[in-house]
N, C-alpha and C positions, 0 to 999 in steps of 0.2 A: 462430263469432262469440264474441267475448269480452264477456260481459254487464256486467262491471264497467266496462269502457271505454265501453260503450254508456250506462250509467247516469250516470257522471261526465261524459261528453261532453254528454249531454242537459241535465244541470243547469248545466254551464258555459255552454252556448249560451243557455239560458233566462235565466240571470243576466246575461250580456252583452247580450242583446237587451232585457232589462228596463231595465238602466241606460241603454242607448242610447235607449230610448223615453222615459224620464224626462228625459234630457238634451235631447232634441229638443223636448219639450213644456214645458221650462223648470221642471219640478218638482224637479229635482235641486239647484237653487240653495239650497234650505233644508236640504240634507244637512249634518249635523254634521261628518262627516268632510271634506267639501269645504271647509267654513268653516274648520276647523282647518288644513287644508293651505294654504289661502290666507293664513292668519295667519302660519304658519311659513315659507312659501316665497315668498310674494308672489302676486299675483293670477294672472299668466300661468303661472308655473311650477306653482303649485298646481293650476290647471285641467289642464295637460298631464299632470302626474303622475296626477291622478284619472282622466282619460280613459284613459290607458295601463293603469293598475292595475285599473280597474273595468269597462272596456269592451273594450279591444283584447286584453288578455291572456286574459280568459275566452272571448272569441269564437275566438281562435286556438287555445287549448287545447281548446275544444269541437270544433272542426273536426278537429284532430289526433287526439283521442281517438275520435271517431266514425269517422274513416277507418281508424284502427287496429282498431277493433271490426269493421268490415265487411270488412277485408282479411285478418283472421286466419283461419287454416284450422281 
């Protein structure tokens, strides 16, 4: 087992689930980064970029890192 992948994968999953939780409960709407993205890119595009960058990518990276950690010899 590769412990560095296990650690980074766990943190990435935790961050992804935390931002997903905030988004589902409507608490992410006051995020400064989201507000800036909406100002720069527009409402729809800013939301999409924020979802991808702060939720989907960390969840995907977390799953990939954890699978690499558990499949390592």
